[in-house]
C-alpha positions, -999 to 999 in steps of 0.1 A, spaced: -318 155 -723 -273 140 -725 -270 130 -695 -231 128 -674 -213 101 -659 -210 125 -622 -190 89 -603 -193 53 -599 -186 31 -576 -168 -3 -581 -148 -29 -561 -115 -17 -562 -138 7 -538 -144 -18 -511 -127 -46 -487 -127 -75 -496 -125 -107 -468 -136 -147 -480 -151 -178 -454 -157 -205 -455 -200 -212 -457 -219 -224 -435 -251 -248 -430 -262 -267 -459 -242 -274 -496 -223 -302 -491 -180 -311 -486 -168 -284 -505 -189 -255 -492 -176 -269 -460 -136 -266 -478 -137 -235 -492 -140 -201 -491 -164 -191 -513 -185 -169 -484 -179 -136 -490 -178 -98 -476 -177 -63 -493 -170 -35 -471 -168 -4 -491 -150 22 -466 -161 54 -477 -195 51 -458 -195 20 -441 -213 -2 -458 -212 -44 -459 -226 -66 -480 -228 -102 -470 -237 -137 -491 -227 -169 -490 -258 -183 -516 -233 -196 -538 -208 -221 -546 -193 -198 -571 -167 -171 -551 -180 -154 -581 -217 -152 -579 -212 -145 -540 -185 -113 -546 -214 -97 -571 -242 -103 -544 -225 -88 -514 -215 -62 -533 -251 -56 -547 -260 -65 -506 -235 -38 -500 -247 -9 -523 -283 -13 -505 -279 -7 -474 -293 26 -459 -260 36 -449 -246 31 -486 -282 49 -496 -273 82 -473 -232 75 -484 -245 77 -526 -274 110 -516 -243 127 -499 -218 124 -524 -237 130 -552 -253 164 -541 -214 173 -530 -207 164 -564 -231 186 -581 -222 211 -561 -256 212 -534 -236 212 -503 -220 241 -514 -251 258 -513 -269 239 -482 -227 256 -463 -235 294 -476 -271 293 -470 -263 283 -437 -236 308 -433 -260 332 -438 -287 326 -418 -254 324 -387 -254 364 -392 -290 361 -377 -279 341 -347 -278 360 -309 -257 348 -284 -262 356 -248 -244 348 -218 -257 356 -177 -237 387 -165 -252 385 -127 -284 373 -131 -296 391 -163 -291 379 -198 -268 397 -216 -253 399 -255 -217 381 -260 -191 403 -268 -164 392 -286 -142 397 -256 -162 382 -232 -161 341 -213 -182 323 -196 -176 306 -164 -209 285 -159 -226 262 -193 -254 266 -183 -252 306 -181 -254 307 -220 -280 310 -244 -278 307 -280 -312 316 -297 -322 317 -338 -337 342 -345 -358 345 -380 -368 378 -404 -403 382 -410 -413 390 -441 
């Protein structure tokens, strides 16, 4: 089976910032901005690394840490589903199921099915029921 690239995430999809490292590591660590923050804009995921004296190594490590966050993993799954059309199918099914909703409001103490022209003044006077067709 042939595989096709669906999408990719690169360093260009992220915002990067550089700071001085903390802790032990000598004078170089305290004077150079080798610590790296990686922020993936679409998912809000963040990775940080100061493990190495090398900014390039820390950049790679911060990117990997960002990609392993729950935020990124969730975004990645949703983005893949969106690009494969799965979300369109879910939207279609939800719209179809919405046809089986019964909305009622309380009128003079009795629950009455909502007609489009009816307005509700009291938020306690309405309810939504999801109905499932039985086979």
